[in-house]
N, C-alpha and C positions, 0 to 999 in steps of 0.2 A: 710820605716817606718814599725815597727813591730806592727801589729794591736793587738797582744795578750796583749800588755801592756796598751791599751787604756781603760780608765775607764770612763764610762759615768756618769755624775752627775745626781742626782735625779732631776726629773722634777716636777714642780708645775703648776697647772692650774690656770690661772687668767682670769676672765671675763673682756674683754676689747673690746670696739667698737662693741659689740653684738656678739663676738666670744669668745670661750675659747682658750686662748693662752698658750701653754706650754713654760715655762721659767725655766732655771736652778737654779733660786734662789727663795726662799720663799717670800722675801721682796725686790722687785726691787726698784731702786731709783724712787722717784716721777717723775723725768724727763723721765725715761724709760717708765713709765706707760702712761704719757701724749703723748710721741712720738708714742708708739705703737697704742694707741687709735686713734690718729689723722691720722696715716698712714692707718689704716684699714678703717676708714671713707672715706678717699680719694679713696682708691682702690675700695670700694663698689660703689662709684659714678663714677668710671672711670675718676677721675680727677688727675691733676698733683700736685706735692707737693714739697715745699722747706723746708728742715729740717736742722737747725743749732744747734748742740749740742757739747760742748767742748770735747776735748780729755780727756778720763778718765771717761766719763759718761756712757759708755757702748752703744755707738751709733750703732756700727756695729751689735752687738748681738741683739739689739732691732729691727733694720731694718730686720734682718733675721727672727726672731721669728714672727713678725707681718706679714710680707709678705708671709712666708711659711704657717702660720695659715690660711690666706686668701685663698691661692692656694689649700690647702688641703680641705677646705670647698667647694671651687668651683669644685674640682675633685669629691667630694662626690655628689654634685648636678648633675654633668654630668653623673656619673655612674647611678644614679637614672633615669635620662632621657633616657639613653641608654636602660635600662631594659624596660622602658615603650614603647620604640620604637619597641623592638623586640616582644612585645606582639601583635603587629598589622601588620602582614605580608602584608596586602593589603593597608597599609598606615594609618596614624593617623586619628582618628575621628576629626571632626572640632574643638571641644573644646580643645582636647589634642593638636591639631596642633597649636592652638592659644597660649596655655600656654607654649609650648615647642619651641616657635619661636626662642628664643635665642640659642637653641642648634643645630639648623639645618642650613645647608648652602648648596647652589647648588654645585654639583660635579665640581671640578676644574681639569684642565688638569694635567697630571703627569709631574713631573720635572725630570731632569737628576739626576743621582746619584752624590754624592759629588765628586767622582773621576773625573767626567766629567766637574765639575765647573772650573771657572777660578782660577788661582793661586794667591798667596799672593799679588804680585805686579801688577796683572792684574786689569784693571779698568773697562773694558767693562761690563756693567750690563747685566745679563741674562734677558730674556723677559718673563719668566714664571710669571703668575699673583700671584701665592702664592706657598709656599713651602709645600711639603707633611709633613713637620715637624709640621705643624699646625693641621693636620688632623689625625684622627684615620684611621686604615684600614677600608675599607667599610664593614659595617655589612651585612651579607647575608639576613637579614630580613628588612633592611632599605628600604624605598620607593625608587623607581627608580630615579636615578639622584640626590640622597641626600646623603651627608656624615654627620657625627657627628663632630661638632666643639669641639676640645679639650679645657680643661680648660687652662687659660693663664699660660705660663711658665715665669720664672724670668731670666732676664739677669742681672747679678750683676757685674758691672764694677768698677775697682779701677785704680789708676794711674799707678802702677808698678806691675811686677810679684811678687815682694817681698810682696807687700800689698795683692795681691791675696792669697798668701800662708797664711797670717795672718787671712784673712777672712775665709778661709777654716777651719782653726783651730777653729774659733768661731763657724762655722757651725757644727763641730764635737760635740760641747757642747750642741747643741740644742736637743729638743725632736723630731726633724724632720730630723735627720741625716740619716735615712734610705730612704729618698726620693731620686729619681734618680738625679744624678748630673754629671757634667764633667767640665773640665778646658780647655780653649783654650789658646794655647801658640804658640810661633814661632818654626820654624823648628830647629833653632839653639839650642833651649832648649830641644827639644824632639827627635831629630834624633838619631837613634841607629845604623845606617849603618856606619861601619868603612870606607868604600870606600868614602862615601859622606863627612864624617868628615875630612878625610885627603886630599880631593880633592883640587887642586889649584884653581879651579873655584868657590869654595864656596859651602856650604851645600845647599842653596836654588837652585842654578843653577843645581847642580848635581841631586837634588831631582826631578826637572822638567824633566830631561832627563830620570831618572828612570821611571817616570810616563808614559812617551811616550813608553819606551821600554817594559813596563809591558804588553802592548797590545799584544806583541809577546812572552810573557812568559819569558822575559829577565829582566835585571835590578835588582831592590832591592827585595830580597826574603821576607822582612818584608811586603812590600807593596803588593807583588804578592799574599801572603797568605791571607792578609786582604781582597783583592778583591774576593778571591775564596770562603770564608766562608760566611754563612748567618749571618746578623747582630744580629739575636736573639741567635746566638751561641757564642757571645762574652763573655769572662770571666767577671764575675760580682763581684769577690771577690779578696782580696789581699792575701798575704802570711798568711796561717793559716785558710783560708776558711771563715773568718768573713767578712760580708758586712760592709764596712766602707767608709766614704767619701774619694775620691781620692785627692792626690795632684800631682803635675807634676812628682815628683820623683817616686810615686807609679805607675803612668801610664807608665813611662819609664821602670821601673823594670818588671812589668807584661807584657809589650810589648816584652821585650827581652825574657822572659820565654816562652811566647806563640808564638813567632815569628810573631808579629803583629806590624805594623808601628804605633807608639804612636801618631804621628802628625795627620794622617788621621783617626785613630781610635777615637781620642778625638772629632774630628768633627762629625764622625758618631754617637757617643754617644749623641751628642747634640740634635739629632732628637727626642729622646724619653725622654730626661732629663726634670725634673721639674725645675731645676735651673742650669744655666750655668755661670761659673765664668770666667772672662777674663779682661785684661787691657782695659780701656774704649775707647781707640782709635779704638779697634775692632768694637765698636758700633758707634762711632761718625764719623769715616772716611768712607765715602761711598765706597771708593775703597777697603778697607779691608772688609767692611761689605759684599760687593758683592762677593769678592774672597772666603771668608770662608762660604758663604751662611748663614749669620746670618739673620734670618727672625724675625723681631721685631713686625710685624703686629699683633695686638690683644694681644700682650704680654706686660709684665711689665718690664720696664728698670729702674734699680737702679744704679745711679752713685754716688759712695762713694768717699770722699775726692775730690770733684769736684769743688773746689773753682776756678780753672783755666779753667773751661769748655769753656768759651768764647774764650780764646786764642787758645785752642786746635782746636775748630771748625774753627776759622779763618785760622790757619796754615794748616789745612787739605785741604783747598780750593786753596792754592797758590802753587807756585813752583819757582825754580831758573833755568834759562837757562845759563849755564856756557860755556865759550869758550873752556875750556879744555874738557868738555863732547862732544861738537860739533866736535872738532878735533878728538877725540877718535872714534866717530861714523863714521866719514868720513874714517878713517883708517880701521875700521871694514868692511865697505861696500866695500872698495877697495880690502881687502883681500878675502872677500866673492866672489867677481867677479873673482879674480885670481884663486881661488880654485873651481870655478863653483858651489858655494853653495848659490848664490844669489836667492832670490825669487821675484815674481812680486811685492808684497807689499813693500818689502824693497827697491827695485829700484824706486818705485813710491814716496817714502818718501825722496829719495836722493836729488832732487832739493830743497825741503824745507830746508833740513839740510845745503846745500851749501848757500842758501839765508840767513839763520840765521847767518852763519859765517860772511858774508859780512856786514850784518846790524849791528852786534855787534861791529865790527871793526870801522865802520863809525860812529855809535852813540857814541862810547867811545873816539873818536879822540880828542875831546875838553873837556873831563871830567877829572878834576884833580884827583890824587890819593886820596883815602879815603874820597872823597866828592861826594856822589851819586847825580845824576841828576834825579829829579822826572819826571814822565810821567803821564799826565792826562789820563782819560779813552779814550778820542778821540785819543791822541797820541799813546797810547798803541795799540789800534785797528789798527791804521794806520801802525804801525811798523809790527804787525803780519800779516796784509793784504798783505804787501809787500813781506812777506816770504811765502805767500800762506796759511796762517793759520788764516785768518780773518773770520768774521761772514758769509760772502757770500760763502766761499769755505769750511767752517768747516764740513758740512754734509758729503761731499765726503771724507775729511781727516779723519773724525771719523770712517768711514767705512773701510778705508785702515788700520788705526791703529788697529782696531778690528781684521782684518785679520792677520796683522803682529804679534800681541800678542798671537794669538790663532791658528796659522797655525800648521798643523800636522808636526812632525819632519821628517816624511818620504819624504816630498816634496822637501827637499834640495838635495837629492841624496847622494851617498857615503855610508860609513859604519855608521850604526846607532849609535854605541857607541861613535864615534868621532864628531858627528854633533851637532852644536849649531846654530840654526837660529839666535838667539840673545844671546850675552853674558850678564852677570848680569848688567853691567853698562849701556849698551844700552837699555836693557829691562826696567830698572828703569826709564830712561829718557823718553822713549816713553809712559810708564805707567803714569807718572806724567803729561806729555803733554796731554794725552788723558783725564785724570781726570779733570785737571784745565780747559782745553778748553771746555769740556763737561758742566762744571758748569757755565762758563762764558756765553755760548751761549744757554743754555737750556731755554725752555719755551719762544722761540723767543726772546731771549736776555733780558728777564725781569730783570735779576740781573746783567746785564753788567755794569751798573753804580756803582756797589759795588766793582769793581776791579780797581786797579791802578798799576802803574809800576815804576821802577827805574833802572837806569843803573849806575853801579859802576865799579871802576877799582882799583885793589889791586896788591901788589907785589906778584908774584907767589911763591908757596912753592917749596921746593927742589924736592918733589916727583912728581910734575906736569910736567913730562917730555915732554908732548905734546906741552907745551907752549914754550919750548926752550928758557927760560929766559925772555920771554915777559910777561907783566902783565896779570893777570887773569881778564877777563871782565865778568860781570854777569848782566843778565836781570832778575830782580826780579818781579814776578807777585804776588800781594798780595790782599787778600779780606778784606774789611772793615766791612763786615756784617756777623757775625757768624751764623745768622739765615739761610743763604744759605745752610749750611751743613746739616741742619735738615729739610729742606722744604719737602723732599721726605717722611719723616716718622712721622712728628709731628702730623698729623691728623689720623695716623693709629695705634698709640700706645694705649694700654689699659690705661696705666698711665706712666708718667715719674717722677721719684723721684730723686731729686738732694739733696745730703746731704754732709755735711762737718762740721768740727769744726769751720771753719771760712768762712762763706758765707757773712757775713756783709762787706759792705753794700749790702742788699739783693734786693734793688729796681731794679738793672740793669738787673737781669736775665730774667725777663719777656719781657722787651722791647728789649734787645739785642738778645735773642734767638728766639724771635717771637713766643713764646709759653706761653699761660696763665698758671699761677700757683695760682689757687683759694685757695689752702691751703698752708699756710706758718707758720713756728714756729721757734722761736729763744729762746733757753733755757739757763738758768743760770748753773753755775758749781755745782758739788755735794760737793765740799769742803766747810768746815765751813768758816765763815768770818775771823776767826782768822788765818786760814792757808794761807792767801794771803794778801800781802801788794801791793797796786797799787797807784803810785804817778806820777803826772806830775810836773816836776821841771821847773819853769818859770825863775829862776835866779840862776847863778852859785855861787861858794864860794866867789867871789869878788864882787858880786852884779850885774854883767852884765846880761842883758836879753839874754836868749838863743833862738835865732831865726836862724835856720840853713837853710836859703834860699840862692838863687843864689847871692844876693848882699852881704851877710854877711860871707859866707863860706871862703872867702879869707882873712878876717880880722884876724890878728894874735891874737888879744885880745880874740876873740871867740874861736879860736883853743886852746889857752892856758886854757880858762875857761872850755872847754869840757874835756881837758886832766886832769885838776885838779879835776873836778867832777868825772870822771871815776876812778881816783886813789883813792879818798876818799871812793868811793862806794866799790871797790873791797877789800880794806883793812878791811872793816867791814863785808864782806860776806864770809862765809867759803866755802870750796870746789870749785865747778865749777861756773863760771860766763860767760854768753853769752853777747856779745855786737854787735848789728847789725847797719850797716850804710846804707844810701840810695844808695850808689854806690861805686864801687871800686876806682874811682878817688878821692872821698872825703876821703875814708879810707886811701889810700896811702898818700894823702896830709897831713892828721893829723899825720900819722906815722912819716913822715919826720920832721914835726915841733916838735913833741914830742921828737924825737931823738936829735934835736938841743938844746932843752931847758932842757933836763935831765929827763923829765917826763917818757920817755920810760924806762930808767934805773930803776926808782923807781917802775914802773909797773912790771918790770921783777923781782924785789926783792919781790914784794907782791904776784905775781902769775907766774906760768909758762905760757908763752904766745904762742898761736897758731894763725895762720893767714890763713883764707880760701884761697885756690888756690895756696899755696906755696908748697904743696906736695900732694901725692896720698891721696884722701879723706878717703878711708878705713883705711889706715895706720895712717892718722892723727887722725881719730876718736878713734882708739884703744889707741893711745898714750894719747889723751885728756882724755878719760875715766879713764885710769890708773892714770893719774896725778890728776884728780879731787878728788880722794878719799884719797890723801895724805894730810899731815898737811898744806903744802903750798897751794894746790889747783891749779886751772888752769883758764886761761882767753882765750876765743876763740873769735877772731874778725872775723865777717862774714858780708855778704851783704844780704839785703832783696832781695827776688826772687832768691837767690843762692841755691845751693843744701843743705846747712846746714839748711836754714830757711824753706825749702819746705818739707823735708822728714826725717830728722834725729830725733832720739828720745833721750830726755835728762831727764829721771826721777830722782827723789831724788837728791842725791849729785852731779849729773852731771850738774844740773842747779839750783842753789839756788837763782839765780837772772838773769833776762833778762833786759838788758839796750838797749833802742832804741835811737839812735842819729838822730834827725830830722824826716822828713816825706818822705818816699820813692816815691816821684812823678816820673813818667816815664820820660825818657830823651826826651824832645820834639824835639831834633835834630835828633832823629832816624826817618827814613823814614816813618814808618807806624804811628807813634804817632801823628804828626802834621796833616797828612791827615785824620786820624781817627777823630780827634777833629772837623775839618772842615766838614767832612762827617756828623757827628752827628748834628752839628749846622744847616746844611742845612735841614736835615730830620726833626729835632725838630720843624722847622717853620711850617711844613705841618702836622705833626703827634704829637699830644699832649703827647702820651705815650712814645715817644722817648726822652731820656735824652740829654741835651745839651753837647757840647764838654767839657766844664769845669766840668760839673757834672760827666761825664764819666772819666775825668782825675783824679778827686779827688777819685772816686770810686776805680780806679786801685791802687792808692797810699795807701789807707787805707785797702784795702783787702790784700795787701802785708804786711803792718804793722801788721795787725791782725794775719796773718799766722806766722810771726816771734814771736809774743807774745805767740802763742800757743805752742812754744817749752817748756814753763815753766808749771809746775803743770800737770802731766800726769796721775795721778790716785787719788783716793779718800783720800789716806793717805799722799799724797805729799804736800809740802809747798814751797813757794818761793815768791820773791819780783819782781815786775814789775815796772820799772822806765823809764819814757819817758822824755828825755832831749830835750824838745821843748815847748816853751811857747805858741805857736799858738794853741796847743791842748786845753789849758786852756782858751784862750781868744777869739778865732775866733768862730763865730756863726756856729753851725752845725757840727763842727769837732768831738766833743765828741760823737755825735749821730751816727757817722760812725764807732765807735769802736764796737767790739763784746760785746754783753750784759753782759757777765760774767766779763769783764774788766770794762766796762762803769759804771755798777751799784756799783762798789767798788772803783772807782777812786777818789783820793783826790788831789786837787790843792795845791801845795807847793810853796810859794814865797820866802822862806828863806832857804838857804842851811843847816843852823844849825837845822832847824826843820826836814828836811829830814834825817839828821844824827841821830837825836834823835829817830825818828820813826823807822829807819832801825835797829839801835842797840837794841831798845826795842823789836822789832819784832823778830830779830835773837835770842836774849837771851831767849825769851819766847818759841820759837820753840825748841831750844836746850834743855831747861828744860823739855818740853813736851816729846821730844824724850828720854830723860834720864829716865823720869818716866815710859815710855813705854818699857824701857829696850833696846833701839836701839842705845844707845850711851855709851861709856865707859869713865867715868871721875873719878878722884880720889875724896875722900871725901872732901879734901880741895877745889878742883876746883868746886865741886858741891855746897858747901856752899857759895863760892864766887859768883857763878852764881845766886843762889837763892837770895842772899842779893842784888845783883845789880838789879835783875828783880823787886823785891819788891820796891826798892827805886825809880826806874823809874816809876812804876805804880802810885806812889803817887805824882810824880812831872810832868809827861808829860800827858796832857789830850789827849785821843784818840778820835778824831772827827769821826763822821760817814761821809760817802761820801756826797758830796755837795748837791745832789739832795734832801736829806731828812733832812737837818739841820733845815730849818725853817718850813717845812710843812710835818711832818711824814705821810707816807701813811696809810690809813685805811685798815684793813684786813677783808676779809669775806671768808667764806669757800665755795668752789665749787669743784666738782670732775671732772676728765677728761671725765667721761661718761655722765656728765650732759650737755655736749656741744650739741648744735643743730647739726643736720646732714647736715645743709647747709654749704657751704664753708665759711671759716673765712673771716671776713672783719673788718674794723675798727669800723663799726656800731654794728655788732653782737658780736664782741670780742674785746672791747676796751683795755683789759688788755693784748692782744696778738699782737695788731697792732704794726708794726715796723715803727712808724711815725718818719720821719726825716725832719728837716727844710730844705726847698728847698733853695739852695744858690742863692742869687740874687746879682750878681757882679755889683759894681759901678765903677770898674776900667776900663781902656781902654781895648778894645778887641784885641789890638795888642799884639803879643807874642814875647817877646825878646828871649826866648829859653834858656834852661839851662840843666845841667845834673841831677838836682834834681827837678826842678819845673819851671813853667813859671811865668812871672811877673804878669799875671792877678790874680794870687793867693797870691801875696805878701801882699796886703793890703785889704783883704775882710772886710766887716763890722764886728765889734766886738760885742760880746754878752754883755748884760747888766751886768756890773761887780758886781752889787749889786742885787743878786738874791732875790728880795723882796718877801715876802710871797704873794701868789696869782698871781705872774707873770705868763704869758702864758707859758714861757719856763719851769719854774719849775713844774707847775701843769701838763703840758702836759707830762713831763717825768714820773711823778708819775703815771699818768693814764695808760701809755703804758708799764710799767715795769713788767716783769714776775719774781717774786721772787720764787726761788726753793732752799730749804735748805736740806742738807743731814739728818738733825735731825728730819725732819718731818716723823712721823710714818705712815701717810696715805696721799695719793695723794690729798685728799680733802683740805689739809691745804697749798697747795703750791702757791696759788695765792694771790696777794694783789692789791687792786686798790688804 
C-alpha cells in the first residue's frame, strides 16, 4: 500500500458516554450514537456487552471509535498516575496510595520472549502468571516491588483475514489511527522465506526448524535478524516515512525491506500495541491463544461478526482421531527408530497410539457405513482409558505430550537441517490430543460431562494411502458446552464485546457462553421504510399453505407451489435475486422436481441461474456479479449456513431481493445436534438460566435465517425486498420475535399471492423511479413516462399497510437521548424500550424427536399465535413496548426511540 495517497477524513468531536469521541462524520447515524454511548458506558463499568446492528449502519467504525476513545482516556489517566508516582521516590503517601490503587500492581515474574513461546499448533500453556505485555517497564522511582499497570488494550477479532483487512481500513479513517497497532496472521500469509515457502514439509514445519536452528545462528535470516535487534528499534513506518496503520501486506513488505520475519515481528509488536487485530479464533481457541501469547487479562476483547461464536467455542474444544492419522504416526515412529531419531517422549506415546488403532478397529467392526454410533461420556472415557488416555492416566500423558511438543531439536541427533522430531501431521494430532484432553480433565474433571463421542466409518479417499483401501474410521470427541472454551478468561477480561449484524435471537449468548452480558442493544436499520419490503408469504399462487417441514417437503404439490412462487417473484425483480434453502438436500430435491415440471426452464429464461457448490466460489461470485447488472439479471440458489449466506457481500443490484424457503432448523440426525438438545434439556432442569433443547434448536435456526437475510440492503442508500416463503413465521407464537429487529419491525403477513405481487411490483417501480430521479438509472423518456404512470396508478389502487404490530395500536413517541441513559446496566425494568423480550416457547407436543434434515417433529405443531391481534392484546402491546425505532431521517439521536 502506498501511504502517500492515504487521505485522512476530517474528524468531528462528539460528546458520548461522558467522553469526547472523534468520528469521521459530522452527523453520525442515530444508531451509531446510541451504540457508542452504550459501549463506552459498559467499558467504564468493566461490563460485557452484546451489540446487534445491521450491515450498513457503520457498526465496525462505531465500535472502533468508542473503544479507542475509552482507551485513550484511560492512557491519559495512567500517564497522570505515573507522573504522580515518580514524584515520591520513597513511596506514595497514604492518601495518594489509596487514590492510585487501580494503577499499582505487585511485581510479577518475567516471562520468556515470544521466540521461546510455544508454536501455533502447540497447546501446552505456559505457567507464567501474566505477560509483560500488560506492564510498563519498571519505573526507577516506583516503590520497591511495584509496577505500573498499563491501560487496557483492545483485541479486535473478526471471522476471517479478509474481514480483518476491512476493519483495518475502517481504523485508518478514525481520528485514532496513530495509536499503536498490529495484525496477527498465520505463517502461510506472512512468511517471506523462499526456502520455507517452497519446502515440501510446509511453511509451518519449516519455520519451526528455522526457529530451532536460529539458536546456532543458522536457519532463516529474517528470524535471525529479528532476534538480534532491540524491539524498540523496529521500523514504525511504511514506504514514504508516514506512520499509518499496517495491514498484512504492509507488514510483509516492510519485513522484506528490513530483513525481519513478519510473522514473529507482528507478535512482538502486539506487546506495546494499543489495538491488536486478528481472526477471532486466535482469541477463542485456548491452544492458539497460548501459542501466540495473547494475553487478554485486564484487556478489552471485541468480537465482530460473532454470530457463530458458540459454534466456534464448541469446535475449539473437540477433535477427531482418524485411523489414517494413527497409521501415519505409527509409520513415523517406525522410521524414527530405524534412523535413530526417536526420543523418549515419542516412544512413551507409542503404546497409546497402538492401542488407539486396535480400539478404533474393534469399535467400528459393527458400525455401518455413514451411520455413526454415539458414545456417552462414560463410554468415551472407558474407551480412552483402555488406550491409556483416561482421567486417571492423563496427568502423566499430559506431561509426556508437553515434552514431545516442546523438545529441543538437538535431542534427536544427526544433522540439524534434516531433523524433524515430529512432522506436521503428527504434531497437529498430538497438539489436538493435548488440548482436548486437557479441557476434558481440567479442574478435576468438572467439565467431563460436557463431552461426548461418536465412532463413524466412511469410504476412504484416494489420497489416504495408509488405509490401503480400507474404510476410514473416526472417533469424534465433541464438546456440548461452549462455555468450556472461555472458562479460563471469562473472569479476567476487562470487557467482552460481542457484535454482529445478526445476533438475534440474543438470549442464548449469556447462558451458552456462561458469561453475563448486562448491556445489550439491538438496533434498527438506517434505511428509510420505503427502501425495504419485508413480507412473509403464507400461501402460494394456487392457495396452498406453505409449510416447509419434514412432513410436507416431499409433497409434490408443495414443491410445485414453491417453484411457481419463486418464478413469479424473480420475473418481477430486476438484477440479482438470492434464494436460500434450509439444506442442500431440499435444494436438490426441488431442482429435480422443477426440472421435470418445466419450472426450471422458465426460471432459466427469467434469470441466469447459479447454484452454490457447483463451481469454485470465487469464480462463481464473479460471474454472478457480472450477470446481475445485465438486463436479464441472475438468480443464485444457496443454502443457509453456507459460504454465500455467511460472508459474501451483495450490495445494490447484486441482490434486489432475498427469498428464504422454509426455516433452516439444524439436522437433528447429525451427531452433535441431538446430543446437544438432550444436554440442554438436562441442564435446564437444574439451572433456570439455561435454555431448553427446543429453545436452543429454534435459536440456531433463526440465527442462520437472520444471517441469510442480512445479505440484502448493505448500506444506507441500498434497497431490496425480503420474502419469507413459510407460513409458520406468520402463525406460530414467538417465531417473529426471533427475527432481527430491523426485519421484524417491518414485516407484513401476506395470505394472498396476488397481494404479494402487487406489493412487489409497486415497491420495485417506486424504487426504480427514485433511482431515476437520483440519476442512477438510464431510461428513455417513453420508459420513464410509462414507469411514472404505472407507479401513480398503483399508489391510488393498492393500500400500503404498516407492519402488523402497529395496525391497531400505533406506538406513542417520546424524545430521549442516548446520554440520558442511566449508567446502570440495561434491563427490561430500566430500559423497557431496549429490552429484547421474546415469548418463551412452551411446547405441547410430544418430546419424542422423529428427526429430519430441516427440523424435528416437536416443532411441527407448536401453539399458534392469536390470529386476531386485537387492540390491547398482550402480544401486540408487548411488541410495541420493546421496539427500538431508529430512522435515518432523524436529525438528532434524541428522536430515535418510541415506546
